[in-house]
C-alpha positions in Angstrom: -111.6 -102.5 51.6 -111.5 -98.7 52.0 -108.2 -98.6 50.1 -109.9 -99.9 47.0 -111.2 -97.6 44.3 -114.9 -96.8 44.7 -116.1 -99.0 41.9 -114.2 -102.0 43.3 -115.7 -101.4 46.8 -119.2 -101.2 45.2 -118.6 -104.5 43.4 -117.3 -106.2 46.6 -120.4 -105.0 48.6 -122.8 -106.2 45.9 -121.1 -109.6 45.7 -121.2 -109.8 49.5 -124.9 -109.0 49.5 -125.6 -111.8 47.0 -123.7 -114.3 49.1 -125.5 -113.3 52.3 -128.9 -113.3 50.6 -128.0 -116.7 49.1 -129.2 -115.6 45.7 -127.5 -117.0 42.6 -126.1 -114.8 39.9 -128.3 -116.8 37.5 -131.4 -115.9 39.4 -130.4 -112.2 39.6 -129.7 -112.2 35.9 -133.1 -113.8 35.1 -135.0 -111.3 37.3 -133.2 -108.3 35.9 -133.4 -109.4 32.3 -129.6 -109.5 31.7 -127.4 -112.4 30.6 -125.5 -114.3 33.3 -122.3 -113.6 31.4 -122.9 -109.8 31.5 -123.9 -109.9 35.2 -120.7 -111.9 35.9 -118.7 -109.3 34.0 -120.3 -106.5 36.0 -119.4 -108.2 39.3 -115.8 -108.9 38.3 -115.0 -105.6 36.7 -114.9 -106.6 33.1 -118.0 -104.5 32.5 -119.1 -101.3 34.3 -121.4 -101.8 37.3 -123.6 -98.7 37.3 -125.4 -97.5 40.3 -128.7 -98.4 38.6 -127.6 -102.0 38.2 -126.1 -102.1 41.7 -129.4 -100.8 43.1 -131.4 -103.5 41.2 -129.2 -106.3 42.4 -129.2 -105.1 46.0 -133.0 -104.7 45.8 -133.3 -108.4 45.0 -131.1 -109.0 48.1 -133.6 -107.1 50.3 -131.2 -104.1 50.5 -131.2 -100.6 49.2 -128.4 -98.3 47.9 -127.8 -95.1 49.7 -125.2 -92.5 48.7 -123.7 -89.8 50.9 -121.7 -86.8 49.9 -119.1 -85.7 52.5 -116.1 -83.4 52.4 -112.7 -85.1 52.2 -111.4 -83.0 55.1 -113.0 -80.9 57.7 -113.1 -77.2 56.8 -111.0 -75.0 59.0 -112.7 -72.2 60.8 -112.3 -68.9 59.0 
């Protein structure tokens, strides 16, 4: 999964969280006040899944979203 672009990885992780939490997309859409069609589009890449939406969906799954900033490569000693 690490070979995927970041947005695809995020979508895959959110879909996995929904599966593991056994929460339907219809229930998530209802609780977040979005149409099931739009939620489906966010989870399949036809619409942009923002970090805010991902955080809301994950919250319903009993999870939270954490971001980390790391350098791509270790810095050499100067």
